[in-house]
RODO-2510 file (C-alpha; in nm, 4 decimals, decimal comma):
residues 362
     n   res          X          Y          Z
     1     m    -5,3012    -2,3611    -0,0601
     2     r    -5,2570    -2,0235    -0,2010
     3     k    -5,2848    -1,8880     0,1718
     4     r    -4,9850    -2,1396     0,2502
     5     l    -4,8104    -2,0370    -0,0521
     6     q    -4,8587    -1,6364     0,0300
     7     l    -4,7295    -1,7535     0,3870
     8     l    -4,4070    -1,9503     0,2660
     9     q    -4,3286    -1,6494     0,0451
    10     e    -4,3468    -1,3775     0,3310
    11     d    -4,1046    -1,6168     0,5597
    12     l    -3,8593    -1,6669     0,2905
    13     i    -3,8268    -1,2833     0,2548
    14     l    -3,8130    -1,2353     0,6255
    15     w    -3,5813    -1,5203     0,6595
    16     e    -3,3580    -1,3523     0,3752
    17     r    -3,3941    -0,9916     0,5340
    18     g    -3,2532    -1,1555     0,8580
    19     w    -2,9300    -1,3251     0,6819
    20     y    -2,9153    -0,9579     0,5018
    21     n    -2,9073    -0,7752     0,8498
    22     y    -2,7325    -0,9956     1,0124
    23     i    -2,4288    -1,0295     0,7271
    24     v    -2,4328    -0,6378     0,7302
    25     h    -2,3866    -0,6282     1,1064
    26     r    -2,1126    -0,8324     1,1044
    27     l    -1,9308    -0,6760     0,8411
    28     r    -1,9466    -0,3451     0,9884
    29     r    -1,8151    -0,5260     1,3257
    30     f    -1,5358    -0,6496     1,0927
    31     g    -1,4762    -0,2885     0,9692
    32     g    -1,4532    -0,1205     1,2729
    33     w    -1,2142    -0,4007     1,4132
    34     f    -1,0097    -0,3639     1,1131
    35     e    -0,9971     0,0071     1,1136
    36     t    -0,8684    -0,0185     1,4938
    37     n    -0,5989    -0,3123     1,4121
    38     k    -0,4797    -0,2464     1,0392
    39     d    -0,1661    -0,0631     1,1810
    40     v    -0,0649    -0,4279     1,3046
    41     l    -0,0991    -0,5620     0,9328
    42     v     0,0814    -0,2588     0,7975
    43     d     0,3752    -0,3252     1,0602
    44     i     0,3900    -0,6808     0,9387
    45     l     0,3951    -0,6233     0,5851
    46     m     0,6671    -0,3353     0,6208
    47     a     0,9048    -0,5822     0,8124
    48     r     0,8881    -0,8349     0,5547
    49     r     0,9601    -0,5456     0,3138
    50     g     0,7655    -0,7510     0,0175
    51     g     0,8243    -1,1036     0,1243
    52     y     0,4503    -1,1319     0,1515
    53     q     0,3692    -0,9304    -0,1271
    54     r     0,2117    -1,2138    -0,3513
    55     p     0,0603    -1,4464    -0,0910
    56     f    -0,1240    -1,1091     0,0391
    57     l    -0,2265    -0,9936    -0,3426
    58     h    -0,3555    -1,3677    -0,3771
    59     l    -0,5591    -1,3486    -0,0878
    60     s    -0,7115    -1,0177    -0,1520
    61     v    -0,7882    -1,0762    -0,4678
    62     s    -0,9559    -1,4552    -0,3194
    63     v    -1,1453    -1,2380    -0,0735
    64     l    -1,2969    -1,0072    -0,3194
    65     v    -1,4077    -1,2777    -0,5373
    66     i    -1,6140    -1,4681    -0,2654
    67     a    -1,7814    -1,1497    -0,1366
    68     a    -1,8678    -1,0711    -0,4703
    69     i    -2,0117    -1,4137    -0,4863
    70     l    -2,1992    -1,4053    -0,1882
    71     s    -2,3353    -1,0236    -0,2185
    72     a    -2,4371    -1,0994    -0,5921
    73     p    -2,8044    -1,2383    -0,4824
    74     i    -2,8481    -0,9844    -0,2151
    75     l    -2,7851    -0,6792    -0,4577
    76     a    -2,9910    -0,8821    -0,7368
    77     n    -3,3094    -0,8672    -0,4907
    78     a    -3,2412    -0,5216    -0,3576
    79     y    -3,2188    -0,4091    -0,7322
    80     p    -3,4431    -0,5929    -0,9615
    81     g    -3,4188    -0,5654    -1,3013
    82     r    -3,6997    -0,4941    -1,5493
    83     g    -3,7223    -0,6496    -1,8810
    84     v    -3,7707    -0,4487    -2,2179
    85     t    -4,0582    -0,5327    -2,4764
    86     g    -4,1829    -0,3591    -2,7501
    87     a    -3,9529    -0,1764    -3,0495
    88     l    -3,7381    -0,0841    -2,7693
    89     a    -3,6156    -0,4180    -2,7076
    90     d    -3,4414    -0,4008    -3,0373
    91     f    -3,2984    -0,0936    -2,9829
    92     t    -2,9220    -0,0559    -2,9314
    93     p    -2,7910     0,2679    -2,8363
    94     p    -2,5237     0,4418    -3,0350
    95     s    -2,2612     0,4307    -2,7262
    96     a    -2,2747     0,0548    -2,7091
    97     v    -2,1935    -0,0264    -3,0653
    98     v    -1,8484    -0,1327    -3,1227
    99     s    -1,6433     0,0925    -3,3735
   100     s    -1,2933     0,1733    -3,4508
   101     l    -1,1489     0,4497    -3,2305
   102     d    -0,8158     0,5846    -3,2712
   103     l    -0,6842     0,7146    -2,9587
   104     s    -0,3989     0,8958    -3,0821
   105     d    -0,6577     1,1580    -3,1999
   106     y    -0,7200     1,2320    -2,8265
   107     g    -0,3165     1,2281    -2,7426
   108     i    -0,3782     0,8907    -2,5261
   109     q    -0,1180     0,6239    -2,5793
   110     t    -0,0676     0,3112    -2,3738
   111     q     0,2635     0,3049    -2,1529
   112     v     0,3825    -0,0483    -2,1049
   113     s     0,5335    -0,0275    -1,7244
   114     e     0,8593    -0,1864    -1,6290
   115     k     0,7132    -0,4799    -1,3767
   116     p     0,9743    -0,5708    -1,1437
   117     r     1,1060    -0,9350    -1,1446
   118     d     1,1806    -1,1198    -0,7876
   119     q     1,3402    -1,4015    -0,9642
   120     t     1,5323    -1,5198    -1,2581
   121     i     1,3827    -1,6039    -1,5685
   122     t     1,4664    -1,8007    -1,8836
   123     y     1,4999    -1,6306    -2,2409
   124     n     1,5472    -1,8030    -2,5432
   125     i     1,8097    -1,6759    -2,8021
   126     q     1,6663    -1,5006    -3,0939
   127     s     1,8170    -1,4402    -3,4446
   128     g     2,0215    -1,1143    -3,3998
   129     d     2,0939    -1,1553    -3,0387
   130     t     2,4012    -1,0781    -2,8664
   131     l     2,5129    -1,0717    -2,5054
   132     s     2,5101    -0,6893    -2,5104
   133     t     2,1692    -0,6464    -2,6450
   134     i     2,0125    -0,9146    -2,4420
   135     a     2,1650    -0,7581    -2,1402
   136     q     2,0750    -0,3925    -2,2457
   137     k     1,6871    -0,5661    -2,3094
   138     f     1,6680    -0,6880    -1,9338
   139     n     1,8884    -0,4104    -1,7756
   140     v     2,1691    -0,6346    -1,6206
   141     s     2,5432    -0,6446    -1,7226
   142     v     2,6935    -0,8940    -1,9615
   143     d     2,8666    -1,0562    -1,6964
   144     t     2,5624    -1,1457    -1,5047
   145     i     2,4299    -1,3353    -1,7811
   146     k     2,7303    -1,5301    -1,8333
   147     w     2,8106    -1,6056    -1,4863
   148     a     2,4345    -1,7331    -1,4571
   149     n     2,4572    -1,9796    -1,7681
   150     d     2,8374    -2,0391    -1,7567
   151     i     2,9373    -1,8935    -2,0605
   152     k     3,2968    -1,8556    -2,1554
   153     s     3,2753    -1,6821    -2,5009
   154     d     3,0598    -1,4241    -2,6730
   155     s     2,8940    -1,6911    -2,9092
   156     l     2,5351    -1,7769    -2,8600
   157     t     2,2971    -2,0162    -3,0515
   158     v     1,9557    -1,9475    -3,1639
   159     g     1,7155    -2,1280    -2,9513
   160     d     1,9177    -2,1873    -2,6683
   161     a     1,7497    -2,0913    -2,3610
   162     l     1,9575    -1,8265    -2,1397
   163     k     1,8658    -1,7593    -1,7518
   164     i     1,8397    -1,3805    -1,6822
   165     p     1,8752    -1,3063    -1,2920
   166     p     1,6356    -0,9878    -1,1849
   167     v     1,9680    -0,7813    -1,1208
   168     t     2,3131    -0,7444    -1,2237
   169     g     2,5086    -0,9462    -0,9569
   170     l     2,4483    -1,2941    -0,9011
   171     v     2,1955    -1,5762    -0,8117
   172     i     2,3523    -1,8229    -0,5455
   173     k     2,2459    -2,0879    -0,3252
   174     v     2,3509    -2,0636     0,0305
   175     n     2,6332    -2,2856     0,1939
   176     e     2,6655    -2,4355     0,5199
   177     g     2,8210    -2,1710     0,7505
   178     e     2,7238    -1,8678     0,5464
   179     t     2,6263    -1,5089     0,6351
   180     i     2,5038    -1,2032     0,4195
   181     y     2,8577    -1,0292     0,5538
   182     s     3,0579    -1,3494     0,4677
   183     i     2,8685    -1,3808     0,0839
   184     a     2,8819    -1,0002     0,0611
   185     k     3,2804    -1,0327     0,1141
   186     k     3,3104    -1,2947    -0,0944
   187     y     3,1670    -1,1697    -0,3761
   188     k     3,2321    -0,8161    -0,3458
   189     t     2,9341    -0,6242    -0,2739
   190     d     2,7772    -0,4677     0,0602
   191     a     2,5478    -0,6692     0,2842
   192     q     2,3180    -0,4086     0,2985
   193     k     2,2517    -0,4416    -0,0745
   194     i     2,1580    -0,8241    -0,0179
   195     v     1,9186    -0,7344     0,2651
   196     n     1,7611    -0,4404     0,0437
   197     f     1,6760    -0,6560    -0,2314
   198     p     1,2726    -0,7091    -0,1425
   199     f     1,2559    -1,0743    -0,2555
   200     n     1,5565    -1,1982    -0,0398
   201     d     1,4054    -1,3769     0,2401
   202     f     1,5650    -1,4641     0,5896
   203     t     1,4832    -1,7205     0,8482
   204     d     1,5465    -1,4126     1,1095
   205     l     1,4782    -1,0668     1,0464
   206     n     1,6948    -0,9400     1,2986
   207     t     2,0215    -1,1420     1,2335
   208     f     1,9325    -1,1851     0,8458
   209     a     1,9967    -1,5499     0,8970
   210     l     1,9921    -1,7704     0,5887
   211     n     1,8662    -2,1305     0,5228
   212     v     2,1211    -2,3870     0,3975
   213     g     2,0501    -2,4183     0,0091
   214     q     1,8158    -2,1416    -0,0375
   215     p     1,8301    -1,9093    -0,3121
   216     l     1,9801    -1,5529    -0,2530
   217     i     1,9863    -1,2428    -0,4913
   218     v     2,3130    -1,0761    -0,4538
   219     p     2,2951    -0,7292    -0,6235
   220     d     2,6395    -0,6038    -0,7442
   221     g     2,8087    -0,9223    -0,6682
   222     v     3,1074    -1,0782    -0,8932
   223     m     3,2824    -1,3962    -0,8989
   224     p     3,5720    -1,3827    -0,6583
   225     d     3,8104    -1,3558    -0,9550
   226     a     3,6608    -1,0805    -1,1081
   227     a     3,6949    -0,7050    -1,0931
   228     p     3,4013    -0,5572    -0,8935
   229     i     3,1417    -0,4117    -1,1296
   230     a     2,9461    -0,2200    -0,8799
   231     p     2,9621     0,1727    -0,9528
   232     p     3,2706     0,3558    -0,7836
   233     s     3,1748     0,4851    -0,4712
   234     f     3,2222     0,8628    -0,3915
   235     s     3,2010     1,0952    -0,0849
   236     t     2,8783     1,3180    -0,0741
   237     s     2,9957     1,6438    -0,1095
   238     p     2,8065     1,9870    -0,1647
   239     l     3,0417     2,0559    -0,4414
   240     a     2,9439     1,7855    -0,6573
   241     a     2,8080     1,7931    -1,0127
   242     g     2,5104     1,7243    -1,1271
   243     g     2,1453     1,7702    -0,9999
   244     s     1,9362     2,1106    -0,9294
   245     g     2,0516     2,1460    -0,5718
   246     q     1,7137     2,1806    -0,4350
   247     f     1,8108     1,9866    -0,1543
   248     a     2,1494     1,9445     0,0099
   249     w     2,3235     1,6656     0,1190
   250     p     2,2312     1,5383     0,4480
   251     t     2,5145     1,3846     0,5817
   252     v     2,8912     1,3186     0,5069
   253     g     3,0181     0,9499     0,3942
   254     i     3,0501     0,6911     0,1362
   255     i     2,7745     0,6322    -0,0877
   256     t     2,7278     0,2308    -0,0651
   257     q     2,4145     0,2421    -0,3098
   258     y     2,2412     0,4448    -0,5802
   259     p     1,8717     0,4565    -0,6825
   260     i     1,7468     0,1406    -0,8458
   261     w     1,3678     0,0258    -0,8928
   262     y     1,3606    -0,1873    -0,5633
   263     h     1,5634     0,0750    -0,3639
   264     m     1,4648     0,4464    -0,4801
   265     a     1,6982     0,6180    -0,2580
   266     f     2,0663     0,6737    -0,1442
   267     d     2,2709     0,4807     0,1230
   268     i     2,5165     0,6963     0,2660
   269     a     2,7516     0,5107     0,4957
   270     n     3,0130     0,6337     0,7799
   271     p     3,1068     0,4341     1,0793
   272     s     3,1939     0,7727     1,2952
   273     n     2,8218     0,8015     1,3024
   274     p     2,8184     1,1632     1,1988
   275     p     2,5102     1,4037     1,2415
   276     v     2,2247     1,3746     0,9983
   277     t     2,0787     1,7513     0,8863
   278     a     1,7742     1,8652     0,7085
   279     a     1,7972     1,8556     0,3362
   280     g     1,5364     2,1569     0,2991
   281     d     1,3586     2,3793     0,4910
   282     g     1,0265     2,2399     0,5898
   283     t     0,8205     2,0680     0,8741
   284     v     0,8794     1,7387     1,0683
   285     i     0,5546     1,5181     1,0054
   286     l     0,6743     1,1862     1,1450
   287     v     0,9091     1,0834     1,3900
   288     e     0,9283     0,7047     1,4392
   289     y     1,1190     0,4746     1,6600
   290     l     1,0900     0,0981     1,5046
   291     t     1,3197    -0,2006     1,5264
   292     y     1,2247    -0,2967     1,1894
   293     g     1,2000    -0,1268     0,8251
   294     y     1,3842     0,2364     0,8457
   295     g     1,4306     0,1872     1,2059
   296     r     1,4454     0,5244     1,3498
   297     h     1,3153     0,7837     1,1104
   298     v     1,2071     1,0755     1,0257
   299     i     0,9987     1,2502     0,7571
   300     i     1,0062     1,6323     0,6627
   301     d     0,7582     1,8050     0,4649
   302     h     0,9027     2,0441     0,2275
   303     g     0,5764     2,1789     0,0647
   304     g     0,4889     2,1537    -0,2885
   305     g     0,4152     1,7661    -0,2772
   306     l     0,7824     1,6997    -0,1388
   307     s     0,9574     1,5264     0,1417
   308     t     1,2296     1,3594     0,2221
   309     l     1,3060     1,0907     0,4537
   310     y     1,5855     0,9965     0,6839
   311     g     1,6225     0,6154     0,7703
   312     h     1,8128     0,3945     1,0542
   313     m     1,9337     0,6913     1,2756
   314     v     2,0487     0,6081     1,6294
   315     e     1,9561     0,9021     1,7805
   316     i     1,6642     1,1576     1,6777
   317     y     1,6587     1,5386     1,7864
   318     v     1,3414     1,6450     1,6559
   319     k     0,9728     1,5732     1,7038
   320     n     0,6441     1,6073     1,4945
   321     g     0,5219     1,9417     1,4062
   322     d     0,8844     2,1175     1,4478
   323     h     0,9828     2,3660     1,1970
   324     v     1,3340     2,3006     1,0456
   325     s     1,6060     2,4849     0,8292
   326     r     1,8020     2,3465     0,5832
   327     g     2,1235     2,1819     0,7346
   328     q     1,9881     2,1970     1,0603
   329     v     2,0914     1,8619     1,2588
   330     i     1,7997     1,6638     1,3169
   331     g     1,9440     1,3170     1,4207
   332     k     2,2914     1,1060     1,4404
   333     m     2,3283     0,8462     1,1414
   334     g     2,3036     0,4738     1,3196
   335     s     2,2102     0,1314     1,2606
   336     t     1,8785     0,0719     1,3503
   337     g     1,5772    -0,1358     1,1600
   338     r     1,6296    -0,3398     0,8695
   339     s     2,0232    -0,2365     0,8821
   340     t     2,3631    -0,4217     0,8246
   341     g     2,5797    -0,1495     0,9440
   342     t     2,6096     0,2132     1,0109
   343     h     2,4474     0,4444     0,7461
   344     l     2,1718     0,6818     0,6324
   345     h     1,8788     0,5490     0,4008
   346     f     1,7959     0,9015     0,2290
   347     e     1,4396     0,9147     0,0020
   348     v     1,3312     1,2295    -0,1642
   349     r     0,9155     1,1255    -0,2054
   350     r     0,6859     1,3295    -0,4501
   351     n     0,3082     1,3005    -0,3080
   352     g     0,4254     1,0355    -0,0972
   353     t     0,5710     0,8116    -0,3474
   354     p     0,9708     0,7688    -0,3348
   355     v     1,1538     0,9233    -0,6760
   356     n     1,4664     0,9367    -0,8026
   357     p     1,6728     1,1707    -0,5459
   358     t     1,9411     1,2170    -0,8243
   359     s     1,7973     1,5212    -0,9858
   360     f     1,7408     1,7161    -0,6349
   361     l     2,0783     1,6862    -0,5050
   362     k     2,3871     1,9000    -0,6081
***
């Protein structure tokens, strides 16, 4: 009987090792396949510009949880724990004792990050609230709150619920026959701003077609009988006041969108397709010819962790590895990729992350 149990135990160990080797082999093959084909997934996510953000995160977390559950028995057998007996069983190391810790002594403070909102939220009016304080709290305009709640006066009632759109502008439902262009014209904003908002969805990413009845965020939009609330546009000029002047304006035109949390860049429009120039000395590190996202675009490395991106061009005159000088023509303004009209999308990046370009420009 003992021998049979011993043989059974050996068989179970061999069975477990066989499954372990099989799973490891399959995971390695999957890892190799994923490394080879991950660019396809990246292209899809870039084309959607945030449309798949939440489903992708939920799927990723689910996969990690399932992987942890499946691998737990294997790890437990591979690294078995050992019980502690005797005097050590009652010993608690000082590092494990919960005590009061003042992080301010170490110069550590908790910073609450501002999380981007993808949809309208509900806010209950509290004592002392005014339209202006609520607007400031959620970083939208007073008119945005009035239009979202059909408010005609400035008086508020404590406890009432207000709808707060995610950005300054309007939240509408698409009517039959409407397009982003007719909607932009109706609400006195730019169609590119509607496209740039990452949580707006379209039935066709090439034509930006809309579904009848779908909600749509119209950034900087105003009611038809109201005056525009968007910041006044001005022509790019090397003589403009402001910034450090580390970079030069890359083209000439009208600024149609300023940096905002979901679009940390300048959009500069000019229907005459002017040339695009390098904002500073550097090396071209990326040249892409895409039909989505940034379209035909160039990235220049300026050293010190800084780089600049030039998007939606119709022609590109440089290639990877080229050294360029400030003011050198690198392409021609166009409307390629996720674009509704001829303009340049200009970014400044620090260590690969877009930052507000305003302080770098004159």
